[in-house]
C-alpha positions as CSV (number, residue, x, y, z in Angstrom):
1,M,63.3,-90.2,-64.2
2,A,64.8,-92.7,-61.7
3,A,67.7,-90.4,-60.9
4,P,65.6,-87.5,-59.5
5,V,63.7,-90.0,-57.3
6,V,66.9,-91.5,-56.0
7,S,68.3,-88.0,-55.5
8,R,65.3,-86.9,-53.4
9,T,65.1,-90.1,-51.4
10,V,68.8,-90.0,-50.4
11,R,68.6,-86.4,-49.5
12,R,65.6,-87.1,-47.2
13,V,67.5,-90.0,-45.5
14,L,70.8,-88.2,-45.1
15,R,70.1,-84.6,-44.4
16,S,69.7,-83.3,-41.0
17,S,67.4,-80.5,-40.0
18,I,70.3,-78.8,-38.2
19,R,71.3,-75.7,-40.2
20,S,74.7,-74.0,-40.7
21,C,75.8,-71.0,-42.8
22,N,78.3,-71.4,-45.6
23,S,80.0,-68.0,-45.1
24,G,79.2,-64.5,-44.0
25,A,77.3,-64.6,-40.6
26,P,79.4,-66.0,-37.8
27,V,78.7,-69.5,-36.6
28,T,78.7,-70.3,-32.9
29,Q,80.8,-73.5,-32.4
30,P,79.5,-76.0,-29.8
31,R,81.6,-76.1,-26.6
32,P,82.9,-79.5,-25.2
33,G,80.2,-81.1,-23.3
34,D,77.5,-79.0,-25.0
35,P,74.4,-81.2,-25.7
36,S,74.5,-79.9,-29.3
37,Q,78.0,-81.3,-29.8
38,S,76.8,-84.8,-30.6
39,A,74.3,-83.4,-33.1
40,A,77.0,-81.4,-34.8
41,E,79.2,-84.6,-35.0
42,E,76.3,-86.5,-36.5
43,L,75.9,-83.7,-39.1
44,S,79.6,-83.8,-39.9
45,R,79.4,-87.6,-40.4
46,R,76.4,-87.2,-42.7
47,R,78.1,-84.5,-44.8
48,Q,81.2,-86.8,-45.1
49,F,79.0,-89.6,-46.3
50,L,77.4,-87.2,-48.9
51,R,80.8,-86.2,-50.1
52,E,81.9,-89.8,-50.6
53,H,78.5,-90.9,-52.1
54,P,77.3,-88.0,-54.2
55,V,73.7,-88.3,-55.3
56,P,72.5,-87.5,-58.9
57,F,71.5,-83.9,-59.5
58,S,67.8,-83.4,-60.5
59,A,67.2,-83.9,-64.2
60,F,64.5,-81.3,-64.0
61,L,67.0,-78.6,-63.1
62,T,69.7,-79.7,-65.6
63,D,69.5,-78.1,-69.0
64,S,70.4,-79.6,-72.4
65,F,74.0,-78.4,-72.0
66,G,74.5,-80.2,-68.7
67,R,74.3,-77.0,-66.5
68,Q,72.9,-77.8,-63.1
69,H,70.8,-75.0,-61.6
70,S,71.3,-75.0,-57.9
71,Y,70.8,-71.3,-57.3
72,L,67.3,-69.7,-57.3
73,R,66.6,-66.0,-57.1
74,I,63.0,-65.1,-55.9
75,S,61.6,-61.6,-56.3
76,L,59.5,-60.8,-53.2
77,T,58.0,-57.6,-54.6
78,E,57.9,-55.3,-57.6
79,K,57.9,-52.2,-55.4
80,C,60.9,-50.2,-54.6
81,N,61.6,-47.1,-52.4
82,L,64.2,-45.8,-54.9
83,R,64.1,-45.0,-58.6
84,C,67.6,-46.0,-59.9
85,Q,68.2,-44.7,-63.4
86,Y,69.6,-47.9,-64.8
87,C,66.8,-50.0,-63.2
88,M,63.5,-48.3,-64.0
89,P,62.0,-45.3,-65.7
90,E,61.6,-42.1,-63.6
91,E,57.8,-42.3,-63.7
92,G,58.0,-45.9,-62.3
93,V,56.4,-48.9,-63.9
94,P,52.8,-50.3,-64.0
95,L,52.6,-52.7,-61.1
96,T,50.9,-56.0,-61.1
97,P,47.6,-56.1,-59.0
98,K,48.3,-57.6,-55.6
99,V,46.0,-60.6,-56.3
100,D,48.3,-61.6,-59.2
101,L,51.5,-61.6,-57.1
102,L,52.8,-64.7,-55.4
103,T,51.5,-65.1,-51.8
104,T,53.9,-66.0,-49.0
105,E,52.5,-69.6,-49.1
106,E,53.1,-69.8,-52.8
107,I,56.7,-68.5,-52.5
108,L,57.5,-71.1,-49.8
109,M,55.8,-73.9,-51.7
110,L,57.9,-73.2,-54.8
111,A,61.0,-72.8,-52.7
112,R,60.5,-76.2,-51.1
113,L,60.0,-77.8,-54.5
114,F,63.2,-76.3,-55.9
115,V,65.2,-77.2,-52.8
116,K,64.0,-80.7,-52.8
117,E,65.3,-81.0,-56.4
118,G,68.8,-79.7,-55.5
119,V,68.7,-75.9,-55.1
120,D,71.0,-75.1,-52.2
121,K,71.1,-71.3,-52.5
122,I,68.2,-68.9,-52.6
123,R,68.6,-65.1,-52.9
124,L,65.6,-62.8,-52.2
125,T,65.4,-59.8,-54.5
126,G,62.8,-57.3,-55.7
127,G,62.0,-54.5,-56.3
128,E,63.3,-53.9,-52.9
129,P,62.8,-57.1,-50.8
130,L,63.1,-55.4,-47.4
131,I,60.0,-53.4,-47.9
132,R,57.9,-56.5,-47.8
133,P,56.3,-56.7,-44.3
134,D,56.8,-60.4,-43.9
135,V,60.4,-60.7,-45.2
136,V,61.8,-61.8,-41.8
137,D,59.2,-64.5,-41.5
138,I,60.0,-65.7,-45.1
139,V,63.7,-65.9,-44.3
140,A,62.8,-67.9,-41.1
141,Q,60.6,-70.3,-43.1
142,L,63.3,-70.8,-45.7
143,H,65.9,-71.4,-43.0
144,R,63.9,-74.6,-42.0
145,L,64.2,-76.1,-45.5
146,E,66.4,-79.2,-45.4
147,G,69.3,-78.9,-47.8
148,L,69.2,-75.1,-48.3
149,R,72.7,-73.9,-47.4
150,T,72.6,-70.2,-48.3
151,I,69.9,-67.6,-47.9
152,G,70.9,-64.2,-49.3
153,V,69.3,-60.9,-50.0
154,T,70.0,-58.1,-52.5
155,T,69.0,-54.8,-51.1
156,N,69.4,-51.1,-51.7
157,G,70.3,-50.8,-48.0
158,I,67.7,-48.2,-47.0
159,N,66.0,-50.5,-44.4
160,L,69.0,-52.8,-43.8
161,A,70.3,-51.4,-40.5
162,R,66.9,-51.6,-38.9
163,L,66.0,-55.1,-40.1
164,L,69.4,-56.9,-40.2
165,P,69.5,-58.1,-36.6
166,Q,66.1,-59.8,-37.0
167,L,67.1,-61.2,-40.4
168,Q,70.3,-62.6,-39.1
169,K,68.5,-64.3,-36.3
170,A,66.0,-65.7,-38.8
171,G,68.8,-67.3,-40.8
172,L,70.0,-64.8,-43.4
173,N,73.7,-65.5,-44.1
174,A,74.6,-63.5,-47.3
175,I,74.1,-59.8,-48.2
176,N,74.5,-57.8,-51.4
177,I,74.0,-54.0,-51.0
178,S,73.6,-51.8,-54.0
179,L,75.6,-48.5,-53.9
180,D,76.7,-46.7,-57.1
181,T,78.5,-43.7,-55.7
182,L,80.2,-42.5,-52.5
183,V,79.1,-38.9,-53.1
184,P,75.8,-38.1,-51.4
185,A,74.6,-35.5,-53.9
186,K,75.3,-37.9,-56.8
187,F,73.5,-40.7,-54.9
188,E,70.3,-38.6,-54.9
189,F,70.8,-37.9,-58.7
190,I,71.2,-41.6,-59.5
191,V,68.4,-43.0,-57.4
192,R,66.2,-39.9,-57.5
193,R,65.7,-40.2,-53.7
194,K,67.6,-39.4,-50.5
195,G,69.1,-42.1,-48.3
196,F,72.9,-42.3,-48.8
197,H,73.6,-42.2,-45.1
198,K,71.1,-45.0,-44.4
199,V,72.8,-47.2,-47.0
200,M,76.2,-46.6,-45.4
201,E,74.7,-47.3,-42.0
202,G,73.4,-50.6,-43.3
203,I,76.9,-51.6,-44.7
204,H,78.5,-50.9,-41.3
205,K,75.8,-52.8,-39.5
206,A,76.4,-55.8,-41.6
207,I,80.2,-55.6,-40.8
208,E,79.4,-55.2,-37.1
209,L,77.2,-58.3,-37.1
210,G,80.0,-60.4,-38.6
211,Y,79.1,-60.8,-42.2
212,S,82.2,-61.2,-44.3
213,P,82.5,-60.3,-47.0
214,V,79.7,-57.8,-47.3
215,K,79.1,-57.5,-51.1
216,V,78.6,-54.0,-52.5
217,N,77.2,-53.9,-56.0
218,C,78.2,-50.9,-58.1
219,V,76.8,-50.4,-61.6
220,V,79.4,-48.5,-63.5
221,M,78.1,-45.9,-66.0
222,R,80.3,-43.7,-68.2
223,G,80.0,-40.0,-67.4
224,L,78.3,-40.7,-64.1
225,N,80.4,-42.7,-61.7
226,E,83.4,-44.3,-63.5
227,D,85.6,-41.6,-61.9
228,E,84.9,-43.2,-58.5
229,L,86.4,-46.7,-59.2
230,L,89.6,-46.0,-57.2
231,D,87.6,-44.6,-54.3
232,F,85.5,-47.8,-54.1
233,V,88.6,-50.0,-54.2
234,A,90.2,-47.9,-51.4
235,L,87.2,-48.9,-49.2
236,T,88.5,-52.5,-49.2
237,E,91.7,-51.5,-47.6
238,G,90.2,-51.4,-44.1
239,L,86.8,-53.0,-44.5
240,P,85.9,-56.7,-45.3
241,L,84.0,-55.7,-48.5
242,D,83.7,-57.4,-51.9
243,V,83.0,-54.4,-54.1
244,R,81.5,-55.7,-57.3
245,F,81.7,-53.5,-60.4
246,I,78.8,-54.4,-62.7
247,E,78.8,-53.6,-66.4
248,Y,75.8,-51.4,-67.3
249,M,73.2,-53.7,-68.8
250,P,70.3,-53.0,-71.2
251,F,66.7,-53.3,-69.8
252,D,63.5,-51.6,-70.8
253,G,63.2,-48.1,-69.5
254,N,66.9,-47.4,-68.7
255,K,67.8,-45.8,-72.0
256,W,70.8,-48.1,-72.5
257,N,73.4,-47.4,-75.1
258,F,76.8,-48.8,-75.8
259,K,78.5,-45.5,-75.0
260,K,77.4,-45.6,-71.4
261,M,78.9,-49.0,-70.8
262,V,82.4,-49.2,-69.2
263,S,83.9,-52.6,-70.0
264,Y,85.6,-54.9,-67.4
265,K,88.9,-54.5,-69.2
266,E,88.8,-50.7,-69.1
267,M,87.9,-50.8,-65.4
268,L,90.7,-53.2,-64.7
269,D,93.2,-51.1,-66.6
270,T,92.2,-48.1,-64.4
271,L,92.8,-50.1,-61.3
272,R,96.1,-51.5,-62.4
273,Q,97.5,-48.0,-63.1
274,R,96.9,-47.2,-59.4
275,W,97.7,-50.6,-58.0
276,P,99.9,-52.5,-60.4
277,E,100.3,-55.2,-57.8
278,L,96.6,-56.1,-58.1
279,E,96.4,-59.9,-58.1
280,K,93.7,-62.2,-59.5
281,L,91.9,-64.5,-57.1
282,P,90.8,-68.0,-57.9
283,E,87.3,-68.2,-59.4
284,E,84.7,-70.4,-57.7
285,E,82.7,-72.8,-59.8
286,S,79.6,-71.1,-61.4
287,S,80.8,-67.7,-60.2
288,T,79.7,-64.7,-62.2
289,A,82.5,-62.6,-60.9
290,K,86.2,-62.1,-61.7
291,S,87.8,-61.2,-58.4
292,F,91.0,-59.3,-57.6
293,K,92.7,-58.1,-54.5
294,V,95.3,-55.5,-53.6
295,P,97.8,-57.3,-51.4
296,G,97.4,-56.3,-47.8
297,F,93.8,-55.1,-48.1
298,R,91.1,-56.7,-46.0
299,G,88.6,-56.8,-48.8
300,H,88.7,-57.3,-52.5
301,V,87.0,-56.2,-55.7
302,S,85.1,-58.2,-58.4
303,F,83.8,-57.5,-61.9
304,I,80.5,-58.8,-63.2
305,T,81.1,-59.0,-67.0
306,S,77.6,-59.8,-68.2
307,M,78.1,-57.7,-71.4
308,S,81.7,-57.9,-72.5
309,E,82.6,-61.5,-71.4
310,H,79.5,-63.5,-70.6
311,F,79.6,-66.4,-68.1
312,C,76.7,-68.3,-69.7
313,G,78.7,-71.6,-69.9
314,T,78.7,-72.0,-66.1
315,C,75.4,-70.3,-65.3
316,N,73.5,-72.1,-62.5
317,R,70.8,-69.5,-61.9
318,L,67.0,-69.5,-62.2
319,R,64.7,-66.6,-61.4
320,I,61.1,-66.4,-60.2
321,T,59.5,-63.0,-60.6
322,A,57.2,-61.5,-58.1
323,D,54.2,-62.4,-60.3
324,G,55.3,-66.0,-60.4
325,N,57.0,-66.4,-63.7
326,L,60.0,-68.6,-64.1
327,K,62.8,-66.9,-66.0
328,V,65.7,-69.1,-67.0
329,C,67.9,-66.3,-68.3
330,L,68.2,-62.7,-67.0
331,F,68.6,-61.4,-70.6
332,G,66.0,-63.6,-72.2
333,N,62.3,-62.9,-72.6
334,A,61.2,-66.5,-72.2
335,E,59.0,-66.9,-69.2
336,V,56.4,-69.4,-67.9
337,S,53.9,-68.7,-65.2
338,L,54.3,-71.1,-62.2
339,R,51.7,-69.1,-60.4
340,D,49.0,-69.9,-62.9
341,H,49.8,-73.6,-62.8
342,L,49.8,-73.6,-59.0
343,R,46.5,-71.9,-58.9
344,A,45.1,-74.2,-61.5
345,G,45.8,-77.1,-59.1
346,A,48.9,-78.6,-60.7
347,S,50.5,-81.4,-58.8
348,E,54.1,-81.5,-57.8
349,E,54.9,-83.8,-60.7
350,E,53.2,-81.5,-63.2
351,L,55.1,-78.5,-61.9
352,L,58.4,-80.3,-62.1
353,S,57.6,-81.3,-65.7
354,I,56.8,-77.6,-66.6
355,I,60.0,-76.4,-64.8
356,G,62.1,-79.1,-66.5
357,A,60.7,-78.2,-69.9
358,A,61.6,-74.5,-69.4
359,V,65.1,-75.3,-68.1
360,G,65.6,-77.7,-71.0
361,R,64.9,-74.9,-73.5
362,K,67.6,-72.6,-71.9
363,K,70.0,-71.5,-74.6
364,R,73.7,-72.0,-74.6
365,Q,74.3,-68.2,-74.1
366,H,72.6,-64.9,-74.4
367,A,72.6,-62.9,-77.6
368,G,75.4,-60.5,-76.8
369,M,75.2,-56.8,-75.8
370,F,74.1,-55.4,-79.1
371,S,71.3,-57.9,-79.6
372,I,70.2,-57.6,-76.0
373,S,69.9,-53.9,-76.3
374,Q,67.3,-54.4,-79.1
375,M,65.5,-57.2,-77.3
376,K,62.3,-56.6,-75.4
377,N,62.7,-57.6,-71.8
378,R,61.3,-56.6,-68.4
379,P,62.6,-53.5,-66.8
380,M,65.2,-54.6,-64.2
381,I,62.9,-53.5,-61.4
382,L,60.4,-56.2,-62.5
383,I,62.9,-59.1,-62.9
384,E,63.7,-60.7,-59.8
385,L,55.3,-57.7,-63.8
386,F,55.3,-58.1,-67.4
387,L,57.2,-57.4,-70.6
388,M,57.5,-53.6,-71.1
389,L,56.8,-53.7,-74.8
390,Q,56.9,-50.1,-76.1
391,D,54.6,-50.7,-79.0
392,S,52.2,-53.3,-77.8
393,P,50.5,-54.5,-74.6
394,P,52.6,-56.8,-72.5
395,A,52.3,-60.6,-72.8
396,I,52.2,-62.8,-69.7
397,P,51.6,-66.5,-69.3
398,S,48.0,-67.5,-68.5
399,I,46.2,-70.7,-67.9
400,S,42.7,-71.3,-69.3
401,S,42.2,-75.0,-68.6
402,K,43.8,-78.1,-67.1
403,E,45.0,-79.2,-70.6
404,S,47.3,-76.2,-70.8
405,L,49.5,-77.7,-68.0
406,G,51.1,-79.8,-70.8
407,V,54.7,-78.6,-71.6
408,Q,54.1,-78.7,-75.3
409,G,52.3,-75.4,-75.3
410,L,54.9,-73.4,-73.2
411,R,56.6,-70.8,-75.3
412,H,58.1,-67.4,-74.6
413,R,55.6,-64.6,-75.1
414,V,52.1,-66.1,-74.7
415,S,48.5,-64.9,-74.9
416,F,47.6,-61.6,-73.5
417,S,46.1,-61.3,-70.0
418,N,42.9,-59.1,-70.0
419,Q,43.9,-57.7,-66.6
420,V,47.4,-56.7,-67.8
421,A,46.1,-55.4,-71.1
422,T,43.7,-53.2,-69.2
423,L,46.4,-52.0,-66.9
424,W,48.6,-51.2,-69.9
425,A,45.8,-49.2,-71.6
426,G,46.3,-46.6,-68.9
427,C,49.8,-45.9,-70.1
428,Q,50.3,-43.2,-72.7
429,V,52.2,-45.5,-75.1
430,P,51.1,-46.2,-78.7
431,Q,50.1,-49.8,-78.9
432,T,49.0,-52.4,-81.4
433,P,45.9,-54.4,-80.6
434,P,46.7,-58.0,-79.7
435,L,46.0,-60.8,-82.2
436,A,43.1,-62.0,-80.1
437,Q,41.4,-58.7,-81.0
438,R,42.2,-59.0,-84.7
439,W,40.9,-62.5,-85.2
440,P,38.1,-63.8,-83.0
441,G,39.0,-67.0,-81.3
442,S,42.8,-66.6,-81.6
443,G,43.4,-66.8,-77.9
444,S,46.0,-69.6,-78.0
445,L,49.6,-69.4,-76.8
446,Q,51.5,-67.0,-79.1
447,R,55.1,-66.3,-80.0
448,H,56.0,-63.1,-81.7
449,Y,58.9,-61.0,-82.7
450,C,59.2,-57.3,-83.2
451,S,62.2,-55.5,-84.7
452,H,63.4,-52.4,-83.0
453,P,60.1,-51.0,-81.7
454,D,60.1,-47.3,-81.0
455,S,57.8,-45.4,-78.7
456,D,57.1,-42.6,-81.2
457,S,55.5,-44.9,-83.8
458,N,52.3,-43.5,-85.3
459,P,49.5,-45.7,-84.0
460,K,47.5,-45.0,-87.1
461,C,50.2,-46.9,-89.1
462,L,49.7,-50.0,-86.9
463,S,45.9,-50.4,-87.4
464,P,44.4,-53.9,-87.2
465,V,44.2,-56.1,-90.2
466,S,40.7,-56.8,-91.5
467,Q,38.9,-57.8,-94.6
468,A,37.0,-54.5,-94.8
469,P,37.3,-52.5,-98.1
470,A,40.0,-49.8,-98.3
471,S,39.2,-46.2,-97.7
472,R,41.1,-43.0,-98.5
473,S,41.3,-39.6,-96.8
474,G,42.5,-36.4,-98.4
475,P,42.6,-35.6,-102.1
476,L,42.3,-38.3,-104.7
477,P,44.8,-38.8,-107.6
478,T,44.0,-36.5,-110.5
479,S,45.0,-39.0,-113.2
480,D,43.8,-42.5,-114.0
481,Q,47.0,-43.2,-116.0
482,L,49.8,-45.5,-114.9
483,T,52.6,-43.2,-113.6
484,H,55.4,-45.5,-114.7
485,V,54.4,-45.6,-118.3
486,D,55.1,-42.8,-120.8
487,T,52.7,-41.7,-123.6
488,E,54.2,-44.3,-125.9
489,G,53.7,-47.2,-123.5
490,R,57.3,-47.5,-122.5
491,A,58.5,-47.9,-118.9
492,A,59.7,-44.7,-117.3
493,M,60.8,-43.6,-113.8
494,V,58.7,-40.8,-112.3
495,D,60.5,-37.5,-111.8
496,V,60.1,-36.6,-108.1
497,G,62.5,-33.6,-108.2
498,G,59.7,-31.1,-107.9
499,K,57.8,-32.8,-105.1
500,P,58.0,-31.4,-101.5
501,T,59.9,-33.3,-98.9
502,T,57.5,-34.7,-96.2
503,E,57.4,-37.5,-93.7
504,R,56.3,-40.7,-95.4
505,V,55.0,-43.7,-93.5
506,A,53.6,-46.9,-94.9
507,V,52.5,-50.2,-93.3
508,A,52.0,-53.5,-95.2
509,S,51.1,-57.0,-94.2
510,A,51.4,-60.6,-95.3
511,V,50.1,-63.9,-94.1
512,V,52.0,-67.3,-94.4
513,L,49.7,-70.3,-93.9
514,L,52.2,-72.9,-92.7
515,G,50.0,-75.9,-91.9
516,P,49.9,-77.6,-88.5
517,V,53.3,-79.5,-88.7
518,A,55.4,-76.6,-89.8
519,F,53.5,-74.2,-87.5
520,K,54.3,-76.3,-84.4
521,L,58.0,-76.5,-85.3
522,V,58.1,-72.7,-85.7
523,Q,56.1,-72.2,-82.5
524,E,58.5,-74.4,-80.5
525,N,61.6,-73.1,-82.4
526,Q,62.5,-76.6,-83.4
527,L,63.4,-76.1,-87.1
528,K,66.8,-77.6,-88.1
529,K,67.6,-74.4,-90.0
530,G,67.2,-72.3,-86.9
531,D,64.8,-69.7,-85.6
532,A,62.5,-69.0,-88.6
533,L,61.0,-65.9,-87.0
534,V,64.3,-64.2,-86.4
535,V,65.7,-65.0,-89.8
536,A,62.5,-63.7,-91.5
537,Q,62.6,-60.6,-89.5
538,L,66.1,-59.8,-90.5
539,A,65.4,-60.6,-94.2
540,G,62.4,-58.3,-94.2
541,I,64.4,-55.4,-92.7
542,Q,67.2,-56.0,-95.2
543,A,64.7,-56.1,-98.1
544,A,63.1,-52.8,-97.2
545,K,66.6,-51.2,-97.4
546,V,67.3,-52.5,-100.9
547,T,63.9,-52.2,-102.5
548,S,65.1,-49.9,-105.3
549,Q,67.5,-52.7,-106.4
550,L,64.7,-55.2,-106.6
551,I,61.9,-53.1,-108.1
552,P,63.4,-51.4,-111.2
553,L,61.5,-48.2,-111.3
554,C,61.5,-47.5,-107.5
555,H,63.4,-44.5,-106.3
556,H,66.1,-45.1,-103.7
557,V,64.7,-44.0,-100.3
558,A,66.9,-43.3,-97.3
559,L,64.7,-45.0,-94.7
560,S,64.8,-43.5,-91.2
561,H,63.0,-46.5,-89.6
562,V,62.0,-50.1,-90.4
563,Q,59.9,-52.1,-88.0
564,L,58.8,-55.7,-88.6
565,R,56.4,-57.8,-86.5
566,L,55.8,-61.5,-86.8
567,E,53.0,-63.1,-84.8
568,L,51.6,-66.6,-84.6
569,D,47.9,-67.2,-85.3
570,S,47.2,-70.8,-84.1
571,T,43.7,-70.8,-85.4
572,R,45.0,-70.7,-89.0
573,H,48.4,-72.2,-88.3
574,A,49.8,-69.0,-89.8
575,V,52.4,-66.3,-89.3
576,V,51.1,-62.8,-89.6
577,I,53.7,-60.3,-90.8
578,Q,53.4,-56.5,-90.5
579,A,56.1,-54.2,-91.9
580,S,56.3,-50.5,-91.2
581,C,58.7,-48.1,-93.0
582,R,59.3,-44.4,-92.5
583,A,61.3,-41.8,-94.3
584,Q,61.6,-38.1,-95.0
585,G,61.5,-37.5,-98.8
586,P,59.6,-36.6,-101.9
587,T,58.2,-40.1,-102.6
588,G,56.3,-42.7,-100.6
589,V,57.6,-45.8,-98.9
590,E,54.7,-48.2,-99.6
591,M,56.9,-50.3,-101.9
592,E,59.5,-50.6,-99.2
593,A,56.8,-51.8,-96.7
594,L,55.3,-54.3,-99.2
595,T,58.8,-55.6,-100.2
596,S,59.7,-56.0,-96.5
597,A,56.5,-58.0,-95.8
598,A,56.8,-60.1,-99.0
599,V,60.4,-61.1,-98.5
600,A,59.8,-61.9,-94.8
601,A,57.0,-64.2,-96.0
602,L,59.3,-65.8,-98.7
603,T,62.0,-66.4,-96.1
604,L,59.5,-68.2,-93.9
605,Y,58.6,-70.4,-96.8
606,D,62.3,-71.1,-97.4
607,M,62.9,-72.0,-93.7
608,C,59.9,-74.4,-93.6
609,K,59.9,-75.9,-97.1
610,A,61.8,-79.0,-96.0
611,V,58.9,-79.8,-93.6
612,S,56.0,-79.0,-95.9
613,R,55.5,-77.5,-99.4
614,D,51.8,-77.0,-98.8
615,I,52.6,-73.5,-97.6
616,V,50.5,-70.6,-98.9
617,L,51.5,-66.9,-99.0
618,E,48.5,-64.6,-99.1
619,E,47.1,-61.2,-98.2
620,I,50.2,-59.2,-99.2
621,K,48.7,-55.8,-99.1
622,L,49.1,-52.2,-98.1
623,I,47.5,-51.4,-94.7
624,S,48.2,-47.7,-94.6
625,K,50.3,-44.8,-96.0
626,T,50.6,-41.2,-94.9
627,G,52.3,-38.2,-96.5
628,G,52.3,-37.2,-100.2
629,Q,50.1,-35.4,-102.6
630,T,47.7,-38.2,-103.2
631,G,46.5,-38.1,-99.6
632,D,46.5,-40.6,-96.8
633,F,45.3,-44.2,-97.2
634,H,44.0,-46.5,-94.4
635,R,42.5,-49.9,-94.9
636,T,39.7,-49.9,-92.3
């Protein structure tokens, strides 16, 4: 760790407290004879020295692929005065209690720590950051941080015209304004509020105050605003704008689907048909945008290709959410609570170790548009509260003791917070009780996966696992004979042709006792074969679909839904599997659910057998089934 120490020491010696802006807001140059001229010359000499003698970048902010994270986005609030369709559900989202949000002091403390380690750009986001009462003071405090070159804000523009003069004076030197349409009526439809003219006023105020370029973010959605691409480009003819067309991205609550997304190449083709002379601009290092310019226009356009052509290889961004979670990838669900560590009294060195461990686990790239669309993540409004899981309460990092400051225990998706679980209980969403409720004492850090959760799952089919005897409701079977054996004892398939077609749902479970060594590797996702939970999840889903090919006398069932959950139980060093299957038909799906759970368990054994063969598969059983003549079954 010598390099980071040298890095910080050299920065303290060489950096001046005099600030400048990198681009955007105009800079007043010192006049000859001005007392500030000597200070400016001294700053120039110091910068020249830094260019000739570069210091090592912080190891804590460098991931395992060599990416140096010098750009930090800090969410100041979860609240917003708009309800953009691609960002959050119409009804809004459950908000974190104020006591659990970062205070101004905590925001500045974390900002100082990151800047000391090499972050030179901070962007303030939300929610809507400009509705935070002390936003001007926060910008002013950030402006005093030695080494921070750029302070930006991403805003919906509603309050921008009123606040921008104060923000510029405080030190704000970069602005991104969200605007998805140039049609006022369509604006109200997209954001579910009025305010189009206030946004336009904010854009013109930014230009008036000398910001150049003023970045305008436009999320392009098929059937909604892709017909306005040319109109947005036309704005750049006379205005110093960087219009940034953003591919529609999947987040919880925005009902993402592939058909809504307009790809970068399709947008570019549309522009080239109108302006064939459109020219590509050089890309800056770590840029997320592909920029183009119509010759002779004052401004230019850019494309943010998060979905069709990711830019993960040069990503230099980290995010801190309003409730204090560090998020190393926008599309990942891995988070760690810096707030909890701060409030537990963690030292600067401990915080850096925690940050370094999280950055070190950052993956080479995100999973791709189709996988991301199935992945559970925060709604966009809360990135920049908790994971909006549609079938279980949200999971957020929590700290119970000083020992938990160790980086070994940090995993994505951790133990449930009582406060958040209580908050979630107020939402009308079917939910599965957390593991801590199923097995007393299992309050340790957890990692879990759930395949394709859907909000209309029957909560009865996701009842807690317990050792209580089974119970039945409805009529009992009228025969004590085996149905798959004929009168002569030979195997025979049951004729279901005369049975009524009804909805059939079944839930089964299995437990895999891994032992402490294999469990730790699975928990930390360190198996050489790969992510055991993901592989087991996929195997279980596939097995449910081919059950009739594995079990000779099972009928083929056209499943309408398969859901597989895998959760870690640290008290038993076990993985708990729960499989749910649904279909419309004349026969039940309990065999599909049992096969799914069993094959997922076998897959976990296969993934871990090189580490330990002392692995036990147990408790493969039916939890519940509904539909059919024999009545419903629920293990209570």
